[in-house]
Backbone as CSV, one residue per row, in Angstrom:
resi,resn,N_x,N_y,N_z,CA_x,CA_y,CA_z,C_x,C_y,C_z
1,UNK,34.177,-148.679,95.269,33.418,-149.717,95.936,32.046,-149.900,95.292
2,UNK,31.426,-148.794,94.887,30.095,-148.917,94.301,30.147,-149.684,92.991
3,UNK,31.219,-149.516,92.241,31.357,-150.235,90.976,31.553,-151.731,91.235
4,UNK,32.369,-152.036,92.223,32.601,-153.436,92.578,31.320,-154.072,93.120
5,UNK,30.565,-153.334,93.920,29.312,-153.859,94.459,28.342,-154.177,93.329
6,UNK,28.252,-153.284,92.343,27.369,-153.538,91.203,27.854,-154.752,90.417
7,UNK,29.171,-154.880,90.254,29.751,-156.030,89.555,29.380,-157.327,90.268
8,UNK,29.513,-157.324,91.587,29.187,-158.518,92.368,27.691,-158.839,92.321
9,UNK,26.853,-157.812,92.354,25.411,-158.038,92.251,25.056,-158.671,90.915
10,UNK,25.674,-158.183,89.855,25.432,-158.770,88.541,25.913,-160.216,88.499
11,UNK,27.036,-160.484,89.140,27.544,-161.857,89.208,26.593,-162.772,89.954
12,UNK,26.026,-162.267,91.049,25.044,-163.066,91.799,23.787,-163.314,90.974
13,UNK,23.484,-162.377,90.089,22.307,-162.505,89.228,22.531,-163.417,88.035
14,UNK,23.749,-163.920,87.876,24.019,-164.861,86.795,24.877,-164.302,85.677
15,UNK,25.182,-163.029,85.690,26.022,-162.425,84.664,27.478,-162.582,85.101
16,UNK,28.159,-163.596,84.558,29.524,-163.889,85.000,30.567,-162.949,84.431
17,UNK,30.202,-162.166,83.430,31.141,-161.231,82.819,30.435,-159.910,82.525
18,UNK,30.133,-159.128,83.560,29.406,-157.878,83.355,30.220,-156.864,82.542
19,UNK,29.541,-156.128,81.696,30.190,-155.080,80.912,30.047,-153.744,81.641
20,UNK,30.730,-152.748,81.112,30.628,-151.399,81.681,29.192,-150.904,81.600
21,UNK,28.524,-151.231,80.510,27.134,-150.811,80.325,26.238,-151.453,81.387
22,UNK,26.457,-152.747,81.663,25.659,-153.454,82.679,25.827,-152.802,84.052
23,UNK,27.068,-152.516,84.407,27.356,-151.927,85.717,26.762,-150.526,85.807
24,UNK,26.885,-149.759,84.721,26.325,-148.403,84.690,24.814,-148.441,84.867
25,UNK,24.148,-149.398,84.231,22.690,-149.525,84.355,22.286,-149.842,85.791
26,UNK,23.031,-150.729,86.446,22.723,-151.076,87.842,22.872,-149.842,88.729
27,UNK,23.960,-149.118,88.559,24.193,-147.936,89.381,23.145,-146.854,89.123
28,UNK,22.804,-146.622,87.857,21.809,-145.601,87.530,20.422,-145.973,88.025
29,UNK,20.159,-147.271,88.162,18.838,-147.693,88.639,18.583,-147.273,90.086
30,UNK,19.670,-146.994,90.810,19.525,-146.536,92.197,19.997,-145.089,92.365
31,UNK,20.140,-144.390,91.257,20.454,-142.972,91.305,21.912,-142.630,91.526
32,UNK,22.821,-143.532,91.154,24.254,-143.286,91.322,24.878,-143.136,89.943
33,UNK,25.701,-142.105,89.803,26.390,-141.881,88.536,27.685,-142.676,88.527
34,UNK,27.931,-143.416,87.473,29.138,-144.228,87.356,30.312,-143.360,86.916
35,UNK,31.467,-143.622,87.465,32.707,-142.949,87.074,33.382,-143.840,86.034
36,UNK,33.403,-143.401,84.783,33.876,-144.248,83.689,35.342,-144.641,83.848
37,UNK,36.187,-143.758,84.367,37.606,-144.093,84.545,37.784,-145.223,85.558
38,UNK,37.116,-145.098,86.680,37.224,-146.142,87.716,36.591,-147.447,87.244
39,UNK,35.515,-147.329,86.515,34.826,-148.514,86.010,35.713,-149.277,85.033
40,UNK,36.361,-148.564,84.128,37.260,-149.214,83.165,38.450,-149.845,83.874
41,UNK,38.976,-149.183,84.890,40.095,-149.748,85.656,39.670,-151.033,86.361
42,UNK,38.481,-151.018,86.961,37.969,-152.212,87.637,37.823,-153.358,86.654
43,UNK,37.220,-153.086,85.515,36.997,-154.140,84.531,38.311,-154.674,83.978
44,UNK,39.304,-153.802,83.813,40.599,-154.284,83.316,41.294,-155.152,84.361
45,UNK,41.121,-154.819,85.640,41.720,-155.609,86.717,41.045,-156.979,86.857
46,UNK,39.753,-157.033,86.585,39.008,-158.282,86.775,38.896,-159.117,85.504
47,UNK,39.369,-158.597,84.394,39.237,-159.285,83.108,39.920,-160.650,83.144
48,UNK,39.171,-161.692,82.797,39.691,-163.048,82.738,39.875,-163.721,84.086
49,UNK,39.394,-163.104,85.159,39.552,-163.685,86.494,38.193,-164.150,87.018
50,UNK,38.230,-165.214,87.806,37.010,-165.740,88.426,36.809,-165.017,89.754
51,UNK,35.678,-164.345,89.891,35.425,-163.526,91.076,35.384,-164.365,92.356
52,UNK,34.857,-165.591,92.289,34.797,-166.428,93.498,36.201,-166.823,93.951
53,UNK,37.124,-167.031,93.001,38.507,-167.336,93.375,39.171,-166.114,94.014
54,UNK,38.885,-164.936,93.483,39.448,-163.715,94.051,38.948,-163.478,95.474
55,UNK,37.666,-163.762,95.702,37.097,-163.599,97.042,37.747,-164.582,98.003
56,UNK,37.921,-165.833,97.571,38.548,-166.847,98.424,39.993,-166.463,98.742
57,UNK,40.713,-165.958,97.749,42.092,-165.530,97.955,42.156,-164.353,98.929
58,UNK,41.250,-163.401,98.766,41.210,-162.252,99.673,40.857,-162.652,101.090
59,UNK,39.942,-163.604,101.230,39.553,-164.070,102.564,40.726,-164.727,103.280
60,UNK,41.522,-165.511,102.533,42.674,-166.158,103.166,43.711,-165.126,103.575
61,UNK,43.846,-164.042,102.794,44.785,-162.985,103.174,44.294,-162.249,104.422
62,UNK,42.997,-161.995,104.503,42.447,-161.314,105.672,42.556,-162.160,106.931
63,UNK,42.501,-163.476,106.771,42.594,-164.359,107.932,43.949,-164.244,108.604
64,UNK,44.983,-163.858,107.850,46.322,-163.755,108.427,46.594,-162.390,109.055
65,UNK,45.667,-161.453,108.911,45.847,-160.110,109.472,45.386,-160.108,110.922
66,UNK,46.248,-159.658,111.843,45.814,-159.606,113.243,44.696,-158.587,113.405
67,UNK,43.694,-158.956,114.177,42.544,-158.068,114.346,42.451,-157.495,115.753
68,UNK,43.490,-157.607,116.527,43.524,-156.996,117.854,42.734,-157.772,118.879
69,UNK,42.669,-157.224,120.053,41.900,-157.855,121.119,42.703,-158.829,121.956
70,UNK,43.930,-159.110,121.562,44.703,-160.073,122.342,45.951,-159.409,122.918
71,UNK,45.745,-158.289,123.554,46.858,-157.556,124.141,47.434,-158.225,125.369
72,UNK,46.715,-159.182,125.906,47.197,-159.874,127.096,46.862,-159.102,128.353
73,UNK,46.852,-159.769,129.445,46.544,-159.122,130.722,47.808,-158.683,131.428
74,UNK,47.632,-158.123,132.592,48.768,-157.714,133.409,49.447,-158.952,133.955
75,UNK,50.751,-158.877,134.173,51.440,-160.041,134.729,50.931,-160.343,136.139
76,UNK,50.897,-161.598,136.461,50.406,-162.013,137.768,51.389,-161.610,138.858
77,UNK,50.857,-161.197,140.004,51.706,-160.841,141.145,52.164,-162.115,141.824
78,UNK,53.371,-162.085,142.334,53.929,-163.290,142.955,53.473,-163.449,144.393
79,UNK,53.085,-164.655,144.794,52.730,-164.961,146.175,51.343,-164.486,146.561
80,UNK,50.875,-164.949,147.725,49.531,-164.613,148.193,49.436,-163.147,148.593
81,UNK,50.478,-162.614,149.211,50.475,-161.215,149.628,50.409,-160.294,148.420
82,UNK,51.112,-160.652,147.354,51.116,-159.848,146.144,49.739,-159.820,145.496
83,UNK,49.027,-160.950,145.521,47.702,-161.027,144.922,46.711,-160.178,145.695
84,UNK,46.817,-160.185,147.029,45.906,-159.383,147.847,46.157,-157.898,147.623
85,UNK,47.416,-157.509,147.529,47.752,-156.100,147.296,47.270,-155.655,145.925
86,UNK,47.422,-156.512,144.946,46.987,-156.175,143.591,45.475,-156.005,143.551
87,UNK,44.757,-156.835,144.287,43.302,-156.738,144.315,42.862,-155.428,144.952
88,UNK,43.511,-155.035,146.050,43.168,-153.773,146.709,43.458,-152.581,145.813
89,UNK,44.597,-152.616,145.111,44.962,-151.518,144.228,43.986,-151.399,143.070
90,UNK,43.526,-152.529,142.574,42.603,-152.520,141.440,41.225,-152.033,141.866
91,UNK,40.831,-152.296,143.096,39.504,-151.909,143.572,39.392,-150.396,143.751
92,UNK,40.432,-149.740,144.231,40.379,-148.298,144.479,40.179,-147.499,143.189
93,UNK,40.965,-147.701,142.126,40.738,-146.923,140.902,39.388,-147.237,140.252
94,UNK,38.907,-148.448,140.406,37.625,-148.809,139.800,36.496,-147.982,140.403
95,UNK,36.546,-147.745,141.716,35.514,-146.941,142.375,35.570,-145.503,141.880
96,UNK,36.773,-144.962,141.692,36.916,-143.597,141.194,36.404,-143.481,139.765
97,UNK,36.674,-144.487,138.932,36.223,-144.467,137.541,34.706,-144.454,137.456
98,UNK,34.044,-145.206,138.328,32.586,-145.243,138.306,32.009,-143.858,138.581
99,UNK,32.607,-143.113,139.541,32.139,-141.765,139.840,32.291,-140.870,138.627
100,UNK,33.463,-140.910,138.007,33.735,-140.059,136.854,32.769,-140.353,135.710
101,UNK,32.510,-141.627,135.449,31.615,-142.002,134.360,30.208,-141.481,134.597
102,UNK,29.735,-141.563,135.831,28.377,-141.107,136.100,28.266,-139.597,135.968
103,UNK,29.347,-138.871,136.245,29.334,-137.424,136.098,29.409,-137.009,134.627
104,UNK,30.107,-137.785,133.814,30.323,-137.420,132.426,29.045,-137.416,131.602
105,UNK,28.115,-138.339,131.880,26.914,-138.395,131.034,25.885,-137.338,131.395
106,UNK,26.083,-136.623,132.485,25.233,-135.517,132.930,23.752,-135.890,132.922
107,UNK,23.464,-137.119,133.255,22.076,-137.531,133.349,21.472,-138.050,132.052
108,UNK,22.255,-138.018,130.985,21.767,-138.512,129.708,22.479,-139.798,129.360
109,UNK,21.754,-140.886,129.255,22.333,-142.158,128.889,22.172,-142.415,127.408
110,UNK,22.881,-143.384,126.927,22.827,-143.732,125.511,21.457,-144.210,125.096
111,UNK,20.752,-144.916,125.979,19.471,-145.511,125.613,18.300,-144.850,126.326
112,UNK,18.485,-143.640,126.831,17.387,-142.938,127.526,16.366,-142.426,126.547
């Protein structure tokens, strides 16, 4: 990643085809030693390719990856009686959880 970051920084600086020496200089300027094997592999993989096209292609691939958060809710209870029972059941465990949470932090909060 550090080699790729240096490559991208050089690209942003106007060097559209950074060499191994250029990348090594960038890394050494911040006290990082370059790994010549990984650097050569990176340069061989990127040789003749436009970095902005690669970024756009990668972004489109990432857009198709599910990122979670849409697990869905519990199924709705049928009828008015079912909704009232579900509400009562949900209220009881919530009160117990609040007690447990307050005991777990032992008086120390995240932002205290």
